[in-house]
C-alpha positions as CSV (number, residue, x, y, z in Angstrom):
1,M,97.2,111.1,100.3
2,P,99.6,112.7,98.7
3,S,103.2,111.0,98.2
4,R,105.9,112.4,100.0
5,T,107.6,113.0,96.1
6,V,104.5,115.2,95.0
7,A,104.7,117.0,99.0
8,A,108.1,118.0,98.2
9,A,108.0,118.9,94.5
10,V,105.3,120.9,95.5
11,A,107.4,122.6,98.2
12,V,110.1,123.4,95.8
13,L,107.9,124.7,93.7
14,L,105.9,127.1,96.4
15,A,109.1,128.5,97.5
16,G,110.3,129.3,93.8
17,L,107.0,131.5,93.5
18,L,107.6,133.4,96.4
19,T,111.1,134.3,96.0
20,V,112.0,137.6,94.6
21,G,115.4,137.3,92.0
22,G,115.1,133.3,92.6
23,C,117.9,132.7,90.0
24,G,120.5,134.7,91.9
25,L,122.5,131.8,93.0
26,A,122.5,130.6,89.8
27,D,124.2,133.1,88.7
28,G,126.5,133.4,91.3
29,D,125.7,136.3,92.6
30,D,125.7,135.4,96.3
31,E,128.8,133.3,96.2
32,P,131.4,134.4,99.0
33,G,133.8,136.7,97.4
34,V,137.4,137.3,97.7
35,G,138.7,136.8,101.1
36,G,136.0,134.6,102.2
37,E,133.0,137.7,102.1
38,R,130.1,137.5,101.1
39,T,129.0,140.0,98.1
40,T,125.7,141.4,98.4
41,P,124.1,141.6,94.8
42,E,122.4,145.3,93.7
43,P,118.4,144.6,94.0
44,D,116.9,143.4,91.1
45,R,114.5,146.2,90.5
46,S,112.3,144.8,87.9
47,A,111.6,141.7,89.8
48,T,108.4,141.4,91.3
49,M,106.3,139.4,93.4
50,P,104.0,137.0,92.1
51,T,100.2,138.4,92.2
52,E,98.5,135.2,92.8
53,V,100.0,131.2,93.4
54,P,98.0,129.0,91.2
55,S,95.5,126.9,93.2
56,W,96.6,123.6,92.3
57,L,99.7,124.4,93.8
58,L,98.3,125.2,97.1
59,E,96.0,122.9,97.3
60,C,98.9,120.0,96.9
61,G,100.0,120.0,100.5
62,A,97.3,118.9,101.9
63,E,94.1,116.7,101.6
64,D,91.2,116.2,103.3
65,D,88.7,113.9,104.3
66,K,86.7,114.5,101.3
67,E,89.3,114.4,98.8
68,R,90.5,111.2,100.6
69,D,87.4,109.6,99.9
70,T,86.6,110.5,96.2
71,E,90.2,110.8,94.7
72,L,93.1,108.4,94.6
73,Q,96.7,110.1,94.5
74,L,99.1,108.4,91.7
75,A,102.5,107.5,92.3
76,A,105.1,110.0,91.0
77,I,107.6,107.7,90.5
78,D,109.0,104.8,87.5
79,L,107.1,101.6,88.5
80,T,109.3,100.1,86.3
81,T,111.9,100.4,88.7
82,A,110.4,98.5,91.3
83,T,112.0,95.2,93.0
84,W,110.7,92.5,95.3
85,S,111.7,89.5,97.0
86,M,111.1,85.5,96.4
87,P,109.1,84.0,99.1
88,A,110.1,81.3,101.0
89,G,108.9,77.9,99.6
90,F,108.6,79.4,96.2
91,T,110.3,79.5,92.8
92,A,110.5,81.9,89.3
93,S,108.4,80.1,87.0
94,T,108.8,80.8,83.1
95,S,105.7,78.6,82.7
96,Y,103.4,81.6,82.5
97,V,102.4,84.4,80.1
98,E,100.0,87.4,80.6
99,D,97.6,85.8,77.9
100,N,95.1,89.0,78.1
101,P,97.2,92.1,79.0
102,V,95.0,95.1,79.9
103,E,97.7,97.9,78.9
104,A,101.0,97.7,76.8
105,L,102.7,95.2,78.4
106,H,106.2,95.8,80.1
107,S,107.1,92.9,82.2
108,T,105.9,89.8,84.1
109,W,107.2,87.9,86.7
110,Y,105.8,84.6,88.0
111,A,106.7,82.4,90.8
112,V,105.1,79.2,92.1
113,P,105.3,77.3,95.2
114,T,107.2,74.1,96.2
115,Q,107.0,73.6,99.8
116,P,104.3,72.2,99.5
117,A,103.6,72.0,95.2
118,Q,100.4,73.0,93.8
119,P,98.6,72.8,90.7
120,T,98.9,74.6,87.8
121,L,97.4,77.7,88.0
122,N,98.1,78.4,91.4
123,V,100.6,81.2,91.2
124,I,101.7,84.9,92.2
125,Q,103.1,87.2,90.1
126,V,103.8,91.0,89.2
127,V,102.9,92.6,85.7
128,I,104.0,96.0,85.1
129,Y,102.3,97.8,82.2
130,T,102.9,101.2,80.1
131,G,100.9,103.6,78.1
132,L,98.0,104.2,80.7
133,D,96.1,107.7,79.6
134,W,93.7,109.0,82.0
135,D,92.1,111.2,78.9
136,G,92.8,114.5,81.0
137,L,91.4,113.4,84.2
138,A,94.3,113.7,86.6
139,D,95.0,116.6,88.2
140,G,98.0,119.0,88.6
141,C,98.5,117.2,91.7
142,G,98.5,113.9,90.3
143,R,95.0,112.9,91.7
144,V,92.5,110.8,90.0
145,P,88.8,110.4,90.8
146,L,87.9,107.1,92.1
147,A,85.2,106.8,90.0
148,A,87.8,107.1,87.1
149,I,89.5,104.3,89.2
150,E,86.7,101.9,89.4
151,E,85.5,102.6,85.8
152,K,88.8,101.2,84.7
153,L,89.0,98.4,86.9
154,A,85.5,97.7,85.3
155,Q,86.9,97.9,82.4
156,Y,89.8,95.4,82.9
157,R,87.4,92.8,84.9
158,E,85.3,92.7,81.2
159,Q,88.2,91.9,79.4
160,I,89.2,89.4,81.0
161,G,85.7,87.8,82.0
162,A,85.9,88.6,85.9
163,E,84.1,89.5,88.5
164,P,84.8,91.2,91.9
165,L,84.3,89.3,94.7
166,G,84.0,91.8,97.0
167,E,84.2,95.9,97.2
168,A,87.4,97.6,96.3
169,E,89.5,99.1,98.6
170,M,92.0,101.9,99.2
171,T,95.3,100.5,100.7
172,T,99.1,100.8,100.2
173,L,101.8,99.3,98.2
174,A,105.5,100.1,98.6
175,G,104.5,103.1,100.3
176,H,101.9,104.2,97.6
177,P,98.5,104.8,97.7
178,A,97.0,101.8,95.7
179,I,93.9,99.4,95.4
180,H,93.0,96.5,96.4
181,Q,90.2,93.8,95.5
182,D,89.2,90.2,95.1
183,I,88.5,88.8,91.8
184,G,87.0,85.7,90.7
185,L,87.2,84.1,87.2
186,S,86.2,80.6,85.7
187,R,89.2,78.5,86.5
188,Y,90.5,80.4,89.5
189,S,90.4,83.4,91.8
190,Y,92.6,85.8,92.9
191,T,93.7,89.0,95.3
192,G,95.0,91.7,93.6
193,W,96.6,95.0,94.2
194,W,96.8,98.0,91.3
195,L,99.3,100.7,92.0
196,F,98.9,103.3,89.2
197,S,100.8,106.0,88.0
198,E,99.7,109.0,85.1
199,T,101.1,106.3,82.5
200,Q,102.3,103.2,84.3
201,L,100.2,100.2,86.1
202,L,101.8,97.8,88.7
203,H,99.2,95.0,89.1
204,L,100.5,92.3,92.1
205,Y,98.0,89.2,92.3
206,C,97.9,85.9,94.0
207,Q,95.8,83.3,92.3
208,W,94.7,79.9,93.6
209,T,92.5,77.4,92.1
210,P,89.8,75.3,93.6
211,D,91.7,72.0,94.1
212,G,94.6,74.4,95.1
213,D,95.7,75.3,98.7
214,R,95.0,79.2,99.2
215,A,96.1,79.3,102.3
216,V,99.7,78.5,100.6
217,I,99.6,81.0,98.5
218,E,98.4,84.0,100.8
219,R,101.6,83.2,102.7
220,G,103.7,83.8,99.8
221,C,101.4,86.5,98.5
222,D,102.0,88.5,102.6
223,D,105.6,88.4,101.8
224,L,105.5,89.6,98.4
225,V,103.7,92.5,99.0
226,S,106.1,93.6,102.4
227,S,108.9,93.0,100.2
228,L,108.2,95.5,96.7
229,Q,109.8,98.3,97.1
230,V,109.6,101.2,94.1
231,G,112.4,103.8,93.6
């Protein structure tokens, strides 16, 4: 599932590889001449056609069903540029902190329901991390095996003492391929989205407690997810 950004970059790279003397325009050789006439440069006899296009460039523009089932396309965009809107019936809160960050913490945002108000720990949140390292598992197209994603999510769960409440599913968040899963901890449960790039993670999740109203949290969560934009 290549993003439009990755697909566009591949198209530009392929065009550059398959064009003889591609630097001509940069030198001004193909600019209109005096009187508005277009000048024709002498052919560059030293230019040669590439004998082979790298295989990863040819493969980046298309992804078959097998690849979609075994790989995740990383977002080719700065996730710290993400913006979102406050859901109706919620207000921003400074009473929460990320007490067990799973990567290098970049920023946090929290909002709590006010209509109606809910007990503590019933909250929606967006956390952005940096410093991710895929240990060379990301290919030239910016794709990572789903097995590596599953391993990373398992590490996160182990770190915070959480258990999966269902299977992880591939979905989209802000128009980019992402992972969605419900997670359970001792004091609360949450539904979460993980949007990965090669070095960053945007984690949007919405949590409720046994004495809270899950429907209130999920309503705000749906609005938060639909309003999220990146780039």
